C-alpha positions as YAML, in Angstrom:
chain: A
units: angstrom
residues:
- id: 1
  name: MET
  ca: [28.15, -27.56, -16.48]
- id: 2
  name: LYS
  ca: [27.43, -27.00, -20.40]
- id: 3
  name: ARG
  ca: [31.97, -27.04, -20.73]
- id: 4
  name: MET
  ca: [31.69, -29.86, -18.51]
- id: 5
  name: ALA
  ca: [29.02, -32.05, -20.01]
- id: 6
  name: THR
  ca: [30.81, -31.12, -23.42]
- id: 7
  name: ALA
  ca: [34.02, -32.38, -22.35]
- id: 8
  name: LEU
  ca: [32.85, -35.28, -21.33]
- id: 9
  name: LEU
  ca: [30.91, -36.44, -24.32]
- id: 10
  name: ILE
  ca: [34.34, -35.16, -26.24]
- id: 11
  name: ALA
  ca: [36.04, -37.55, -24.35]
- id: 12
  name: MET
  ca: [34.23, -40.25, -24.85]
- id: 13
  name: ALA
  ca: [34.44, -39.78, -28.44]
- id: 14
  name: SER
  ca: [38.23, -39.76, -28.04]
- id: 15
  name: LEU
  ca: [38.02, -42.30, -25.99]
- id: 16
  name: VAL
  ca: [36.00, -44.90, -28.82]
- id: 17
  name: VAL
  ca: [38.97, -43.74, -31.23]
- id: 18
  name: GLY
  ca: [41.91, -44.44, -29.24]
- id: 19
  name: VAL
  ca: [40.22, -47.84, -27.97]
- id: 20
  name: ARG
  ca: [39.88, -48.74, -31.57]
- id: 21
  name: TRP
  ca: [43.23, -47.82, -32.69]
- id: 22
  name: LEU
  ca: [45.07, -49.56, -29.82]
- id: 23
  name: ALA
  ca: [42.93, -52.99, -31.15]
- id: 24
  name: GLN
  ca: [44.46, -52.72, -34.29]
- id: 25
  name: ALA
  ca: [48.39, -52.25, -33.14]
- id: 26
  name: TYR
  ca: [47.94, -54.88, -29.97]
- id: 27
  name: PRO
  ca: [45.32, -57.59, -31.14]
- id: 28
  name: ALA
  ca: [46.25, -59.22, -27.90]
- id: 29
  name: LEU
  ca: [44.27, -56.58, -25.96]
- id: 30
  name: SER
  ca: [41.14, -57.05, -28.22]
- id: 31
  name: PRO
  ca: [39.29, -58.80, -25.37]
- id: 32
  name: THR
  ca: [40.12, -56.51, -22.54]
- id: 33
  name: LEU
  ca: [39.83, -53.22, -25.11]
- id: 34
  name: GLY
  ca: [36.50, -54.88, -25.61]
- id: 35
  name: TYR
  ca: [34.79, -53.62, -22.43]
- id: 36
  name: VAL
  ca: [36.52, -50.35, -22.73]
- id: 37
  name: LYS
  ca: [35.13, -49.59, -26.40]
- id: 38
  name: ALA
  ca: [31.46, -51.09, -25.03]
- id: 39
  name: PHE
  ca: [31.87, -48.50, -22.48]
- id: 40
  name: ALA
  ca: [32.77, -45.40, -24.70]
- id: 41
  name: GLU
  ca: [30.76, -46.29, -27.85]
- id: 42
  name: ALA
  ca: [27.46, -46.64, -25.33]
- id: 43
  name: ALA
  ca: [28.83, -43.39, -23.10]
- id: 44
  name: MET
  ca: [29.03, -41.40, -26.22]
- id: 45
  name: VAL
  ca: [25.56, -42.25, -27.87]
- id: 46
  name: GLY
  ca: [23.86, -41.67, -24.28]
- id: 47
  name: GLY
  ca: [25.29, -38.28, -24.30]
- id: 48
  name: LEU
  ca: [24.95, -37.30, -28.10]
- id: 49
  name: ALA
  ca: [21.20, -38.60, -27.52]
- id: 50
  name: ASP
  ca: [20.85, -36.40, -24.44]
- id: 51
  name: TRP
  ca: [22.58, -33.78, -26.23]
- id: 52
  name: PHE
  ca: [20.05, -33.97, -28.85]
- id: 53
  name: ALA
  ca: [17.18, -33.96, -26.11]
- id: 54
  name: VAL
  ca: [18.03, -30.98, -24.39]
- id: 55
  name: THR
  ca: [18.97, -28.71, -27.05]
- id: 56
  name: ALA
  ca: [15.81, -29.81, -28.85]
- id: 57
  name: LEU
  ca: [13.88, -28.23, -25.82]
- id: 58
  name: PHE
  ca: [15.16, -24.77, -26.62]
- id: 59
  name: ARG
  ca: [16.56, -24.25, -30.35]
- id: 60
  name: ARG
  ca: [17.23, -26.60, -33.40]
- id: 61
  name: PRO
  ca: [19.96, -28.89, -33.18]
- id: 62
  name: LEU
  ca: [22.87, -27.54, -35.17]
- id: 63
  name: GLY
  ca: [20.34, -25.43, -37.24]
- id: 64
  name: LEU
  ca: [18.38, -27.96, -39.01]
- id: 65
  name: PRO
  ca: [14.96, -28.02, -39.46]
- id: 66
  name: ILE
  ca: [14.51, -31.64, -37.13]
- id: 67
  name: PRO
  ca: [10.78, -31.70, -36.56]
- id: 68
  name: HIS
  ca: [9.77, -31.90, -33.24]
- id: 69
  name: THR
  ca: [12.87, -29.31, -32.05]
- id: 70
  name: ALA
  ca: [12.68, -25.63, -30.59]
- id: 71
  name: ILE
  ca: [9.64, -27.20, -27.89]
- id: 72
  name: ILE
  ca: [9.89, -23.97, -25.91]
- id: 73
  name: PRO
  ca: [9.85, -21.40, -28.75]
- id: 74
  name: GLN
  ca: [7.79, -22.88, -30.98]
- id: 75
  name: ASN
  ca: [5.04, -23.36, -27.83]
- id: 76
  name: LYS
  ca: [5.73, -20.09, -26.30]
- id: 77
  name: ASP
  ca: [1.84, -18.77, -26.27]
- id: 78
  name: ARG
  ca: [0.78, -22.19, -25.54]
- id: 79
  name: ILE
  ca: [2.96, -21.92, -22.34]
- id: 80
  name: GLY
  ca: [1.98, -18.74, -21.65]
- id: 81
  name: ASP
  ca: [-1.65, -19.59, -21.85]
- id: 82
  name: ALA
  ca: [-0.83, -22.80, -19.63]
- id: 83
  name: LEU
  ca: [0.48, -21.35, -16.95]
- id: 84
  name: ALA
  ca: [-1.82, -18.40, -17.31]
- id: 85
  name: ALA
  ca: [-4.62, -21.49, -16.36]
- id: 86
  name: PHE
  ca: [-2.44, -22.89, -13.82]
- id: 87
  name: LEU
  ca: [-2.68, -19.59, -11.76]
- id: 88
  name: ARG
  ca: [-6.41, -19.06, -12.05]
- id: 89
  name: ASP
  ca: [-7.11, -22.88, -11.39]
- id: 90
  name: ASN
  ca: [-4.82, -22.97, -7.97]
- id: 91
  name: PHE
  ca: [-4.11, -19.85, -6.79]
- id: 92
  name: LEU
  ca: [-6.93, -16.91, -8.05]
- id: 93
  name: THR
  ca: [-10.41, -18.81, -8.12]
- id: 94
  name: PRO
  ca: [-12.22, -17.58, -4.95]
- id: 95
  name: ALA
  ca: [-12.92, -21.23, -3.56]
- id: 96
  name: VAL
  ca: [-9.09, -21.61, -3.53]
- id: 97
  name: VAL
  ca: [-8.34, -18.27, -2.19]
- id: 98
  name: ALA
  ca: [-11.11, -18.61, 0.88]
- id: 99
  name: ARG
  ca: [-9.61, -22.04, 1.54]
- id: 100
  name: ARG
  ca: [-6.20, -20.75, 1.36]
- id: 101
  name: MET
  ca: [-6.99, -18.12, 3.74]
- id: 102
  name: TYR
  ca: [-8.97, -19.44, 6.40]
- id: 103
  name: GLY
  ca: [-6.09, -20.75, 8.09]
- id: 104
  name: LEU
  ca: [-3.81, -17.19, 8.18]
- id: 105
  name: ASP
  ca: [-4.14, -15.43, 11.03]
- id: 106
  name: MET
  ca: [-3.62, -12.01, 9.14]
- id: 107
  name: ALA
  ca: [-4.66, -9.46, 11.93]
- id: 108
  name: GLY
  ca: [-2.22, -11.84, 14.78]
- id: 109
  name: ALA
  ca: [0.84, -11.30, 12.20]
- id: 110
  name: ALA
  ca: [-0.24, -7.10, 11.75]
- id: 111
  name: GLY
  ca: [-0.51, -6.97, 16.01]
- id: 112
  name: ARG
  ca: [2.62, -8.48, 16.25]
- id: 113
  name: PHE
  ca: [4.13, -6.30, 13.38]
- id: 114
  name: LEU
  ca: [2.67, -3.07, 15.09]
- id: 115
  name: ALA
  ca: [3.57, -3.98, 18.64]
- id: 116
  name: ASN
  ca: [7.15, -4.53, 17.80]
- id: 117
  name: PRO
  ca: [8.14, -3.34, 14.03]
- id: 118
  name: THR
  ca: [11.47, -4.02, 14.49]
- id: 119
  name: GLY
  ca: [11.67, -7.22, 16.37]
- id: 120
  name: GLY
  ca: [11.66, -10.90, 14.82]
- id: 121
  name: GLY
  ca: [13.53, -9.81, 11.94]
- id: 122
  name: ASN
  ca: [10.68, -7.78, 10.58]
- id: 123
  name: GLY
  ca: [12.69, -4.57, 10.20]
- id: 124
  name: ARG
  ca: [13.74, -4.99, 6.74]
- id: 125
  name: LEU
  ca: [10.25, -5.75, 5.85]
- id: 126
  name: ARG
  ca: [8.93, -1.89, 7.54]
- id: 127
  name: ASP
  ca: [12.28, -0.56, 5.73]
- id: 128
  name: GLY
  ca: [11.19, -2.17, 2.36]
- id: 129
  name: ALA
  ca: [7.43, -1.30, 2.85]
- id: 130
  name: SER
  ca: [8.58, 2.19, 3.50]
- id: 131
  name: ARG
  ca: [11.28, 2.83, 0.69]
- id: 132
  name: LEU
  ca: [8.33, 1.55, -1.70]
- id: 133
  name: LEU
  ca: [5.93, 4.15, -0.18]
- id: 134
  name: ALA
  ca: [8.26, 6.81, -0.51]
- id: 135
  name: ASP
  ca: [8.87, 5.90, -4.21]
- id: 136
  name: ILE
  ca: [5.47, 5.60, -5.25]
- id: 137
  name: LEU
  ca: [5.03, 8.96, -3.54]
- id: 138
  name: GLU
  ca: [7.90, 10.30, -5.55]
- id: 139
  name: ALA
  ca: [7.22, 8.43, -8.75]
- id: 140
  name: LEU
  ca: [3.49, 9.97, -8.78]
- id: 141
  name: ASP
  ca: [2.42, 13.03, -10.79]
- id: 142
  name: ASP
  ca: [2.70, 15.43, -7.98]
- id: 143
  name: HIS
  ca: [-0.18, 18.05, -9.82]
- id: 144
  name: ARG
  ca: [-2.25, 15.25, -11.39]
- id: 145
  name: LEU
  ca: [-2.45, 13.65, -7.93]
- id: 146
  name: GLY
  ca: [-2.64, 16.82, -5.66]
- id: 147
  name: THR
  ca: [-5.33, 18.20, -7.87]
- id: 148
  name: MET
  ca: [-7.49, 14.74, -7.46]
- id: 149
  name: ALA
  ca: [-6.58, 14.95, -3.66]
- id: 150
  name: LYS
  ca: [-7.93, 18.79, -3.37]
- id: 151
  name: ALA
  ca: [-10.83, 18.15, -5.46]
- id: 152
  name: ALA
  ca: [-11.94, 15.04, -3.45]
- id: 153
  name: LEU
  ca: [-11.31, 17.00, -0.25]
- id: 154
  name: GLY
  ca: [-13.19, 19.74, -1.92]
- id: 155
  name: ASP
  ca: [-15.92, 17.56, -3.29]
- id: 156
  name: ARG
  ca: [-16.21, 15.65, 0.24]
- id: 157
  name: LEU
  ca: [-16.58, 19.78, 2.00]
- id: 158
  name: ARG
  ca: [-19.23, 20.74, -0.44]
- id: 159
  name: ARG
  ca: [-21.46, 17.38, 0.41]
- id: 160
  name: LEU
  ca: [-20.56, 17.88, 4.11]
- id: 161
  name: GLU
  ca: [-24.05, 18.95, 5.78]
- id: 162
  name: GLY
  ca: [-22.44, 21.82, 7.84]
- id: 163
  name: ALA
  ca: [-25.27, 23.21, 9.49]
- id: 164
  name: PRO
  ca: [-26.85, 19.71, 11.34]
- id: 165
  name: LEU
  ca: [-23.12, 18.75, 12.56]
- id: 166
  name: LEU
  ca: [-22.76, 22.27, 13.85]
- id: 167
  name: GLY
  ca: [-25.92, 22.44, 15.82]
- id: 168
  name: GLN
  ca: [-25.44, 18.50, 16.78]
- id: 169
  name: LEU
  ca: [-21.65, 20.17, 18.07]
- id: 170
  name: LEU
  ca: [-23.02, 23.21, 20.39]
- id: 171
  name: ALA
  ca: [-26.18, 20.90, 21.42]
- id: 172
  name: ALA
  ca: [-23.69, 18.81, 23.00]
- id: 173
  name: ALA
  ca: [-21.12, 21.37, 23.96]
- id: 174
  name: MET
  ca: [-24.12, 23.26, 25.97]
- id: 175
  name: ARG
  ca: [-25.36, 19.89, 27.61]
- id: 176
  name: GLU
  ca: [-22.08, 19.27, 29.30]
- id: 177
  name: GLY
  ca: [-21.32, 23.02, 29.93]
- id: 178
  name: ARG
  ca: [-18.93, 23.39, 27.41]
- id: 179
  name: HIS
  ca: [-19.98, 26.47, 26.11]
- id: 180
  name: VAL
  ca: [-19.50, 28.20, 29.79]
- id: 181
  name: PRO
  ca: [-16.00, 29.12, 29.32]
- id: 182
  name: LEU
  ca: [-16.80, 30.51, 26.01]
- id: 183
  name: LEU
  ca: [-19.50, 33.16, 27.60]
- id: 184
  name: ASP
  ca: [-16.99, 33.56, 30.21]
- id: 185
  name: GLY
  ca: [-14.42, 34.86, 27.57]
- id: 186
  name: LEU
  ca: [-16.87, 37.07, 25.87]
- id: 187
  name: ILE
  ca: [-18.18, 38.71, 29.31]
- id: 188
  name: ASN
  ca: [-14.56, 39.60, 29.92]
- id: 189
  name: ARG
  ca: [-14.09, 40.20, 26.78]
- id: 190
  name: ALA
  ca: [-16.73, 42.94, 26.54]
- id: 191
  name: SER
  ca: [-15.51, 44.64, 30.01]
- id: 192
  name: LEU
  ca: [-11.74, 44.97, 28.31]
- id: 193
  name: VAL
  ca: [-14.19, 46.29, 25.05]
- id: 194
  name: ILE
  ca: [-15.89, 48.80, 27.21]
- id: 195
  name: ALA
  ca: [-12.68, 50.23, 29.26]
- id: 196
  name: ALA
  ca: [-10.66, 50.33, 25.79]
- id: 197
  name: ASN
  ca: [-14.04, 52.72, 24.33]
- id: 198
  name: GLU
  ca: [-14.72, 55.01, 27.56]
- id: 199
  name: ASP
  ca: [-13.83, 57.87, 25.00]
- id: 200
  name: VAL
  ca: [-16.16, 56.88, 22.10]
- id: 201
  name: ILE
  ca: [-18.80, 56.42, 24.67]
- id: 202
  name: ARG
  ca: [-18.26, 59.60, 26.13]
- id: 203
  name: ASP
  ca: [-18.71, 61.64, 22.07]
- id: 204
  name: MET
  ca: [-21.89, 59.33, 21.43]
- id: 205
  name: VAL
  ca: [-23.37, 60.89, 24.53]
- id: 206
  name: HIS
  ca: [-22.20, 64.34, 24.02]
- id: 207
  name: ASP
  ca: [-23.66, 63.92, 20.62]
- id: 208
  name: ARG
  ca: [-26.74, 63.30, 21.55]
- id: 209
  name: ALA
  ca: [-27.56, 65.04, 25.04]
- id: 210
  name: GLY
  ca: [-29.51, 68.46, 24.38]
- id: 211
  name: ARG
  ca: [-27.61, 71.63, 24.07]
- id: 212
  name: LEU
  ca: [-28.73, 72.37, 27.82]
- id: 213
  name: LEU
  ca: [-27.05, 69.36, 29.36]
- id: 214
  name: ARG
  ca: [-24.18, 70.79, 27.34]
- id: 215
  name: TRP
  ca: [-24.21, 74.13, 28.58]
- id: 216
  name: THR
  ca: [-24.92, 72.77, 32.17]
- id: 217
  name: GLY
  ca: [-22.09, 69.96, 31.86]
- id: 218
  name: LEU
  ca: [-24.49, 67.29, 32.90]
- id: 219
  name: ASP
  ca: [-23.37, 65.29, 29.67]
- id: 220
  name: GLU
  ca: [-20.42, 63.81, 31.23]
- id: 221
  name: ASN
  ca: [-22.50, 62.77, 34.44]
- id: 222
  name: VAL
  ca: [-24.73, 60.55, 31.93]
- id: 223
  name: ALA
  ca: [-21.50, 59.41, 29.80]
- id: 224
  name: ASN
  ca: [-19.94, 58.34, 33.31]
- id: 225
  name: ALA
  ca: [-23.17, 56.70, 34.60]
- id: 226
  name: VAL
  ca: [-23.47, 54.42, 31.40]
- id: 227
  name: ILE
  ca: [-20.16, 53.59, 31.72]
- id: 228
  name: SER
  ca: [-20.33, 52.41, 35.27]
- id: 229
  name: GLY
  ca: [-23.68, 50.33, 34.49]
- id: 230
  name: LEU
  ca: [-21.91, 48.88, 31.51]
- id: 231
  name: ASN
  ca: [-19.01, 47.92, 33.88]
- id: 232
  name: LYS
  ca: [-21.16, 47.16, 36.43]
- id: 233
  name: LEU
  ca: [-23.71, 44.35, 34.19]
- id: 234
  name: ALA
  ca: [-20.49, 42.96, 33.00]
- id: 235
  name: ALA
  ca: [-19.32, 42.12, 36.52]
- id: 236
  name: ASP
  ca: [-22.67, 41.18, 37.67]
- id: 237
  name: MET
  ca: [-22.90, 38.39, 34.45]
- id: 238
  name: ALA
  ca: [-19.12, 37.53, 35.63]
- id: 239
  name: ASP
  ca: [-19.64, 36.78, 38.75]
- id: 240
  name: ASP
  ca: [-22.97, 35.57, 38.86]
- id: 241
  name: PRO
  ca: [-24.04, 31.90, 36.58]
- id: 242
  name: GLY
  ca: [-27.75, 32.76, 36.74]
- id: 243
  name: HIS
  ca: [-27.56, 36.11, 36.11]
- id: 244
  name: PRO
  ca: [-31.02, 36.83, 33.86]
- id: 245
  name: LEU
  ca: [-28.83, 37.85, 30.89]
- id: 246
  name: ARG
  ca: [-26.80, 34.63, 30.79]
- id: 247
  name: GLN
  ca: [-29.68, 32.85, 30.66]
- id: 248
  name: LYS
  ca: [-31.20, 34.69, 27.67]
- id: 249
  name: ALA
  ca: [-27.76, 33.71, 26.14]
- id: 250
  name: ASP
  ca: [-28.46, 30.11, 26.28]
- id: 251
  name: ASP
  ca: [-31.79, 30.30, 25.34]
- id: 252
  name: LEU
  ca: [-30.32, 32.00, 22.22]
- id: 253
  name: LEU
  ca: [-27.60, 29.24, 22.27]
- id: 254
  name: ALA
  ca: [-30.41, 26.60, 22.31]
- id: 255
  name: GLU
  ca: [-32.68, 27.90, 19.71]
- id: 256
  name: LEU
  ca: [-29.75, 28.07, 17.72]
- id: 257
  name: ALA
  ca: [-28.43, 24.61, 17.82]
- id: 258
  name: HIS
  ca: [-32.23, 23.37, 17.22]
- id: 259
  name: ASP
  ca: [-32.72, 25.99, 14.23]
- id: 260
  name: LEU
  ca: [-29.06, 24.76, 12.47]
- id: 261
  name: GLN
  ca: [-30.62, 20.85, 12.80]
- id: 262
  name: HIS
  ca: [-34.35, 21.72, 11.60]
- id: 263
  name: ASP
  ca: [-34.14, 25.22, 10.19]
- id: 264
  name: ALA
  ca: [-34.33, 24.43, 6.24]
- id: 265
  name: ALA
  ca: [-33.68, 28.29, 5.36]
- id: 266
  name: LEU
  ca: [-30.87, 28.64, 7.82]
- id: 267
  name: GLN
  ca: [-29.40, 25.59, 6.88]
- id: 268
  name: ALA
  ca: [-29.70, 26.77, 3.21]
- id: 269
  name: ARG
  ca: [-27.16, 30.27, 4.27]
- id: 270
  name: ILE
  ca: [-24.74, 28.26, 6.28]
- id: 271
  name: ASN
  ca: [-24.83, 25.88, 2.98]
- id: 272
  name: ASP
  ca: [-24.38, 29.36, 0.91]
- id: 273
  name: LEU
  ca: [-21.74, 30.51, 3.17]
- id: 274
  name: LYS
  ca: [-19.81, 27.30, 3.33]
- id: 275
  name: ALA
  ca: [-19.61, 27.09, -0.93]
- id: 276
  name: GLU
  ca: [-18.39, 30.52, -0.72]
- id: 277
  name: ILE
  ca: [-15.69, 30.08, 1.93]
- id: 278
  name: ILE
  ca: [-14.59, 26.59, 0.04]
- id: 279
  name: ALA
  ca: [-14.65, 29.19, -3.67]
- id: 280
  name: ASN
  ca: [-12.64, 31.67, -1.92]
- id: 281
  name: PRO
  ca: [-8.86, 31.66, -3.49]
- id: 282
  name: ALA
  ca: [-7.51, 31.74, 0.10]
- id: 283
  name: MET
  ca: [-9.43, 28.40, 1.44]
- id: 284
  name: GLN
  ca: [-7.96, 27.05, -2.01]
- id: 285
  name: SER
  ca: [-4.59, 28.03, -1.31]
- id: 286
  name: TRP
  ca: [-5.37, 26.80, 2.48]
- id: 287
  name: ILE
  ca: [-6.40, 23.22, 0.94]
- id: 288
  name: ASP
  ca: [-3.07, 23.47, -1.46]
- id: 289
  name: GLY
  ca: [-0.67, 23.67, 1.45]
- id: 290
  name: LEU
  ca: [-2.88, 20.91, 2.81]
- id: 291
  name: TRP
  ca: [-1.63, 18.68, 0.64]
- id: 292
  name: GLN
  ca: [1.70, 19.46, 0.29]
- id: 293
  name: GLN
  ca: [2.14, 19.62, 4.10]
- id: 294
  name: GLY
  ca: [0.68, 15.99, 4.00]
- id: 295
  name: ARG
  ca: [2.45, 14.46, 1.12]
- id: 296
  name: ALA
  ca: [5.46, 15.99, 2.73]
- id: 297
  name: ALA
  ca: [4.89, 14.02, 6.15]
- id: 298
  name: LEU
  ca: [4.08, 11.08, 4.60]
- id: 299
  name: LEU
  ca: [7.89, 11.13, 2.72]
- id: 300
  name: LYS
  ca: [9.42, 11.90, 5.84]
- id: 301
  name: ALA
  ca: [7.85, 9.25, 7.38]
- id: 302
  name: ALA
  ca: [8.26, 6.95, 4.79]
- id: 303
  name: ARG
  ca: [12.43, 7.65, 4.46]
- id: 304
  name: ASP
  ca: [12.83, 7.93, 8.32]
- id: 305
  name: PRO
  ca: [10.43, 4.91, 9.57]
- id: 306
  name: ASP
  ca: [12.42, 4.90, 13.08]
- id: 307
  name: ARG
  ca: [11.50, 8.23, 13.94]
- id: 308
  name: ALA
  ca: [8.17, 7.94, 12.77]
- id: 309
  name: MET
  ca: [7.31, 4.87, 14.56]
- id: 310
  name: ALA
  ca: [9.16, 6.68, 17.64]
- id: 311
  name: GLY
  ca: [6.81, 9.68, 18.59]
- id: 312
  name: ARG
  ca: [2.81, 9.83, 18.89]
- id: 313
  name: MET
  ca: [2.10, 7.94, 16.00]
- id: 314
  name: GLY
  ca: [4.56, 5.06, 16.84]
- id: 315
  name: GLU
  ca: [3.10, 4.70, 20.25]
- id: 316
  name: THR
  ca: [-0.62, 4.79, 19.08]
- id: 317
  name: LEU
  ca: [0.16, 2.04, 16.52]
- id: 318
  name: ARG
  ca: [1.87, -0.19, 18.67]
- id: 319
  name: GLN
  ca: [-0.81, 0.17, 20.97]
- id: 320
  name: LEU
  ca: [-3.44, -0.71, 18.58]
- id: 321
  name: GLY
  ca: [-1.14, -3.71, 17.64]
- id: 322
  name: GLU
  ca: [-1.22, -4.72, 21.55]
- id: 323
  name: THR
  ca: [-5.36, -4.44, 21.11]
- id: 324
  name: VAL
  ca: [-5.68, -6.47, 17.98]
- id: 325
  name: GLN
  ca: [-3.53, -9.17, 19.99]
- id: 326
  name: SER
  ca: [-5.43, -8.90, 23.10]
- id: 327
  name: ASP
  ca: [-9.16, -8.73, 21.77]
- id: 328
  name: ALA
  ca: [-10.43, -11.93, 19.92]
- id: 329
  name: ARG
  ca: [-13.28, -11.02, 18.63]
- id: 330
  name: LEU
  ca: [-11.59, -8.04, 16.81]
- id: 331
  name: ARG
  ca: [-8.78, -10.64, 15.51]
- id: 332
  name: ASP
  ca: [-11.78, -12.15, 14.13]
- id: 333
  name: THR
  ca: [-13.54, -9.24, 12.94]
- id: 334
  name: ILE
  ca: [-10.28, -7.99, 11.04]
- id: 335
  name: ASN
  ca: [-9.29, -12.07, 9.35]
- id: 336
  name: ARG
  ca: [-12.82, -12.16, 8.33]
- id: 337
  name: PHE
  ca: [-12.44, -8.72, 6.42]
- id: 338
  name: ALA
  ca: [-9.46, -9.92, 5.47]
- id: 339
  name: ARG
  ca: [-10.45, -13.23, 4.17]
- id: 340
  name: ARG
  ca: [-13.64, -11.48, 2.25]
- id: 341
  name: ALA
  ca: [-11.47, -8.60, 0.61]
- id: 342
  name: ALA
  ca: [-8.64, -11.10, -0.99]
- id: 343
  name: VAL
  ca: [-11.86, -13.51, -2.16]
- id: 344
  name: GLY
  ca: [-13.32, -10.52, -3.40]
- id: 345
  name: ALA
  ca: [-9.83, -9.63, -5.47]
- id: 346
  name: ALA
  ca: [-9.76, -12.77, -7.00]
- id: 347
  name: ALA
  ca: [-13.29, -12.59, -7.87]
- id: 348
  name: SER
  ca: [-13.03, -9.16, -9.34]
- id: 349
  name: TYR
  ca: [-9.43, -9.18, -10.68]
- id: 350
  name: GLY
  ca: [-8.56, -12.97, -11.08]
- id: 351
  name: ASP
  ca: [-9.13, -12.95, -14.66]
- id: 352
  name: GLY
  ca: [-7.58, -9.51, -15.20]
- id: 353
  name: ILE
  ca: [-4.65, -11.05, -13.68]
- id: 354
  name: VAL
  ca: [-4.72, -14.43, -15.70]
- id: 355
  name: ARG
  ca: [-5.10, -12.20, -18.56]
- id: 356
  name: LEU
  ca: [-1.96, -10.11, -18.18]
- id: 357
  name: VAL
  ca: [0.37, -13.40, -17.38]
- id: 358
  name: SER
  ca: [-0.81, -15.16, -21.03]
- id: 359
  name: ASP
  ca: [-0.50, -11.18, -22.85]
- id: 360
  name: THR
  ca: [2.84, -10.74, -21.14]
- id: 361
  name: ILE
  ca: [4.32, -13.77, -21.98]
- id: 362
  name: ARG
  ca: [2.98, -13.43, -25.29]
- id: 363
  name: SER
  ca: [4.73, -10.25, -26.11]
- id: 364
  name: TRP
  ca: [7.65, -11.81, -24.80]
- id: 365
  name: ASP
  ca: [10.33, -12.22, -27.80]
- id: 366
  name: VAL
  ca: [11.05, -16.34, -28.53]
- id: 367
  name: GLN
  ca: [14.78, -15.78, -27.64]
- id: 368
  name: LYS
  ca: [14.07, -14.04, -24.27]
- id: 369
  name: VAL
  ca: [11.50, -16.84, -23.32]
- id: 370
  name: THR
  ca: [13.64, -19.16, -24.03]
- id: 371
  name: ASP
  ca: [16.73, -17.84, -22.16]
- id: 372
  name: ARG
  ca: [14.84, -17.33, -19.26]
- id: 373
  name: ILE
  ca: [13.37, -20.90, -19.02]
- id: 374
  name: GLU
  ca: [16.60, -22.53, -19.87]
- id: 375
  name: ALA
  ca: [18.62, -20.51, -16.84]
- id: 376
  name: ALA
  ca: [15.61, -20.88, -14.60]
- id: 377
  name: VAL
  ca: [16.27, -24.90, -15.02]
- id: 378
  name: GLY
  ca: [20.12, -24.30, -15.11]
- id: 379
  name: ARG
  ca: [22.57, -27.16, -14.05]
- id: 380
  name: ASP
  ca: [19.96, -29.90, -13.71]
- id: 381
  name: LEU
  ca: [19.51, -29.96, -17.66]
- id: 382
  name: GLN
  ca: [23.26, -30.44, -18.20]
- id: 383
  name: TYR
  ca: [23.34, -32.79, -15.17]
- id: 384
  name: ILE
  ca: [20.80, -35.00, -17.73]
- id: 385
  name: ARG
  ca: [23.56, -34.91, -19.96]
- id: 386
  name: LEU
  ca: [26.28, -36.14, -17.88]
- id: 387
  name: ASN
  ca: [23.67, -38.55, -16.30]
- id: 388
  name: GLY
  ca: [23.14, -39.96, -20.01]
- id: 389
  name: THR
  ca: [26.73, -40.73, -20.87]
- id: 390
  name: LEU
  ca: [27.55, -42.59, -17.85]
- id: 391
  name: VAL
  ca: [24.38, -44.35, -17.86]
- id: 392
  name: GLY
  ca: [24.81, -45.13, -21.48]
- id: 393
  name: GLY
  ca: [28.27, -46.35, -20.89]
- id: 394
  name: LEU
  ca: [27.38, -48.68, -17.90]
- id: 395
  name: VAL
  ca: [24.11, -50.20, -19.99]
- id: 396
  name: GLY
  ca: [26.62, -50.41, -23.00]
- id: 397
  name: LEU
  ca: [29.31, -52.52, -20.36]
- id: 398
  name: ALA
  ca: [26.58, -54.81, -19.37]
- id: 399
  name: LEU
  ca: [25.57, -55.46, -22.70]
- id: 400
  name: HIS
  ca: [28.82, -56.16, -23.71]
- id: 401
  name: ALA
  ca: [29.74, -58.47, -20.96]
- id: 402
  name: VAL
  ca: [26.16, -60.39, -21.49]
- id: 403
  name: ASP
  ca: [27.82, -61.13, -25.12]
- id: 404
  name: MET
  ca: [30.92, -62.37, -23.54]
- id: 405
  name: GLY
  ca: [28.92, -64.92, -21.58]
- id: 406
  name: PHE
  ca: [29.20, -63.41, -18.05]
...
């Protein structure tokens, strides 16, 4: 476009020279050539004027220090400040953000995307978001980020009041009878322990029996009786849900659940034990492995969103999307939260974003700013030159026609 505009200007200048030569060589053609000459001269003047105007926006014409030229390079900082102010006044004030967000159904859009992430042309959006997440995870310092994540997890575990939580879980399990299978398992395990340690029981009875019992062999009878009694006790407890010992176990568990929730001394011992467990190198190694597994899983899901969406997580997200679409109250709540978050972000970070835009433009090289703006405006600048050349020629032709009496 620059070459076309310049070529037209050169053509008009050449036409002026050619018409002047023809008028001198063929005086009879002067009346007719006068119209051509008027058009060419006015077109050349219009083209030169618009070339000067367009060039003066971005640089000094012919490198001459003409006042009020190179307007954009001379006012780069002011342009940056004006652009930043435009962003602040039209996009980043809380009132503007609230007004623009009010009519947006963010929850509905999110619900539709979750319910059908591959439909409606959203596949590219999902893939782009996945690639962005993967790039961010890979770009972050794994050691530093892992240290921060592990420290946060460890701090959260330390601040967690484990004893009351365990007490509440135990009390809830007992109310619903979920501790019964545990007791049954312990009783069955006790039977197995007795069977596996009969020799140990016999040796204990033999060592504690008197010399007379050992000489008469009655210690063996005592050992058999003890083993039989233990086996019968275990069998009775397994068969009878109302067995006194089972009731005693229930009472002990209920007491433990109460103490876990209300006994400060027991809670302190539980917290000390928890702190020792967290500080144990084996626990720290487990937390480190947990972080690495979580990071690897996120990267895997980000690199292959189709596989991630095909599993249980994908089904859960789809159900969530359908729920958001069908539940008007939930959708309104999410939209209200999104509006508040956007307004809060504008209030908290709007000035920072404005300063970032202004400071970034200030830091740019003058030539870089000039080239970017000129490239952004592009062809229209050269159309100004083309139009100026043609319009100038037409105006000159009209004025010559008026002078000739038309």
